[in-house]
N, C-alpha and C positions, 0 to 999 in steps of 0.2 A: 590549500584546498581549494575542491575545487569549485566552478560557478555554479550555479542556480540553472541557468541556463548556458547550453555550448550549438557548437556548429554542428546542421544537418549528419546525422549517422549515416544520411542514401547517396553513394557517391552520383557525380550527377548523368552515368550510363545507365542507372538503374532505374525504376521504377519503385519497386522497394526492394527490402534489405529480411533478413527471416536467420535469424540466428536458432540454433540446438546446445545453448549456456551448459557445462559442467566445472563449477569450483565449487573448491572448500567451503564459500560463503556465497552470499550474491552482494551485494557493491554496494555498502556502506555508508553512502554519500546519499542527504538528500539535495535530491536533481529534479530538474525540466528539461526539455527539449522540445524540440521546434513541432517534431511528427509526434500521427498518432502513435499509443503501442497498444499492442493486442500480447498479453502476459499471461500465462497458462506454468505453475510452480507445480513438478514434476514429482521433484522431490526435497525433503526438507523443511524446519518448521523456524513459525519468528515474531515479530509485530511486524505488522504491513504502515504505515504511515503513507494517509493517498491525502492531500489539503489540510481540512480540519479533522481528519477520520482516522484513527487509532484500531485496530483492526489484527485481533493477533492470525497467522495464515497457518497453513499446512498444505499439503499435495491435492491438487483436482482443482487448487484456487480458479480461477476464470476472466481477470478483467480487461478491462477498454476503457486505457486513459487516452483523454483527450492532448492540443498544444498546450504547453504551459502549464499545465497542474505538476506542482508539486510532489513526489511521492520517494517511495523508500519501503524496497524490503530485507528489514536487520534483520539479517538471521540471528538466532539465539547463541546467546556468549558459545556455550558449550561448541560450537563450530569452527571459532578462533582459536583454539585450543591449539598449539605445535604441535600434539603428539594426539590429534584427532583423528580419528578415522571418517568421522563421519562427509558429507558434501551433500551439497544443490546438485539439484537441478533442472530447467525449465525452458522452453521453448520462446521466444519475442517477436515480434512482426512490427515493421518501422514501414511506416507511406507517408506519406506527405500529403495536406489538405486540398493541393492541387494535382497529386497523383494520376486521374485522370480529365485535368487540365482545367480551363482559366476558369470556362463558360459549362461546361459539362452538368454541372449542381445543380445548372438552374432552369433543365430540363422537367419536364413533368417525368417522365421513368424514374427517376433523381431522386424524388419526395418523399421516400424511408428513407433514402441513406442520407437525405443529408437534417431529415431530423436525427438517425444514430448518431452522424458527424455534433451537432447539438447536444443532445443526451451528452459527450463522452466532456465535454466541460468541464461534469462534476465526476468523471468516473464514473461507468458499469460495471458491476460483479451478475453475470449469468447465475444461473442456478437449472438445475433439474435435467430433462432430457436433452435441453437444445447446449445447457454446456458440454455433458458429453459428445454431443454431433461434434460442433465445438470444436474437441483435445481431438477428437480422430481424425477430422478433416485437418488442424495443425500441423497434426505427424506428417500425412500423406502428405503435408506441403513440402517437407522440411527433405523429399524423395523426389521433387520436382523440380523440373527448369522450363525456360522459354518464355509461350503463351501456356502451353498448357500450367505450369504456377498462376498467369495470374486472372486465370479463368480462376482456379481454384480460391484463389484469396477472394475474389469476387465473390467468388459461393458462398464464401466463408459471412465477407458483411452482409451477403443478402439474409445470410442465414439469421448475425447478427440483427438487423434494421426490421423482422420480420415478427418477430417473438414480443410474451409480454414477461418469457422467464428472466426477469432484470432487476438491482433495486439500484437504486442509487448510493456513493458512497462521500461525499465527499457534501456540506451540509449549502456552499457557494461557489461558484465557477469562478477561477481564479484568472488573475490576467499576473501579464509579464511584468512587474513591477521591482521587484524584489533586485538593488543593486548584488554584486559578485563579496561587498564586504557585510551586507543583511546573509547571504546564505551561509556566511565564514560563518554568523554567528549561529547562525541557529543547527550548522554540523555539531559544535561545539556544545549546544544544549544540548541536543539529543545524544548524541554518542553520552556525554557525562550522566543525562541522565537515565538514560538503556543499562547504565552498569553501576548504576550507584541507587537505581529507586526501591530497593530493601531495608534502604536503613532511610534517616532519617534527612532526608535535603535541605538544607536554606537557602534563603533568598543571596545572604552577603556569596554563597560561595559558589554562586552564575555570577554575580553581576560582578565580582575580582576574578574573573575569568575572564569576562566582558567587561571591565576596565568601564564599570557603571557601578552606580549608586543601584541599592536595593529597588527604591521607587521607581525610580527611571529602569531597570532590568522588566520592574512586575508592567510596566507601561508599556514598552516595546512588547514583551512576550503576550499579553493580551491582544494586541494591536494586532501583531501577524500572525497569532494563532488562533481567532476567532473565540480562545477562550484564556482563564487564566493560567497561569502556573501553576498551582494548589492542585485544580481540576487539572490538567495537564499530565499529574504524579499521577492523583489517583486512577486516573482513565487506566495509564502505565502498569499500575498497579491492580487493576482488577482486572486489567485481562488477561495478565499472568497469571493472576486465580482462579478464572476460567479455566485454562490452560490445566493448571496441574486438580482442579476439579474433575476435569473429564478424560484423565492422562495416567492420572496415577489415583491408589486407594487411601493417599494421606488423611489422616482427619482433619477436618475442619481449621480448627483449632492451632494446626502447626502450617496450614497452607496464611491462612491469616498472619503469624507472623513471618513467613518465609518471603508475604511480599510484602516485607514493610510497614504493616499496621501494627500498633500499639498496645491496641486491645480490640477483643473480639466482637463486642459489640459495636465498635464504629467499625469493622469492618463489613460487619452485617446491615452498620447504617447505608454505610456509602455504597455493598453493592447494592445493596437494592436500588439505592434511587439514579445506575444505572442502567441495573440492569431488571429490573421491576418484578427481582425475585430473591429472595433470601437464600446466598447459597446452599444450603442443602436442600432446600428445591430444586434450585438450577443444576442440583445433580443427580436429582430423582427423576428430571422431567428430560436431563438427555438421556440416563439411563431407561426409561420409559421409551426412545424412538425404537 
């Protein structure tokens, strides 16, 4: 297992790094790093974890995260099949918080950018025309080099800093306090739940994998994720249900059991608690857009 924190992605000879990712699936490891990261999904679907937030992702998602904010874009299980023809694609930009120099951020001209960097501690998801503009600028940046590429990066940051078309992602900022051992444990939990959420998952199963008692595991998970394990599993199931409601014509009863719920009434109740709408209302609202 990888540690949640790793060495810089950026060579000392460069101000920033941009990569055009094209793989069968995105990196399935829960991790964090010391750089700011701007990431757009161009192809692929799955479940996104940033801080304590869980959300289904799809092409067009644009997210900016600050240093040490744990994250994971976990592709759907279909992307891990040996014979699959599915693939993922995205563009990611990494840069250091000191890429403009140690004292530049204290200047008046940098006030908006400094506020943007502060907001990134919780993760930011962009929307609307701003999102489309930034994605277009990122695609242009992949073709540029030298000083022109630095100017383009600054233009992207200026656009991000000046817009109100964004939402916070995680409910809180994260600090680099996790040890490699804790990170390994969380990766085991995430991987196990994402593979088994369609059936009943017992605390004993995870606690055995982590060599803990069920009580110790429950307390540990709540502390590290800002939510009980049962709520985490329910949220995974409901986010998957949202995906099926909007992307298929499957009956709600079928979706209920496909997502791991035992009864339709329990599914309706928990779905409304998370999404503030019943499944039928959610689907109707989506179709009306």
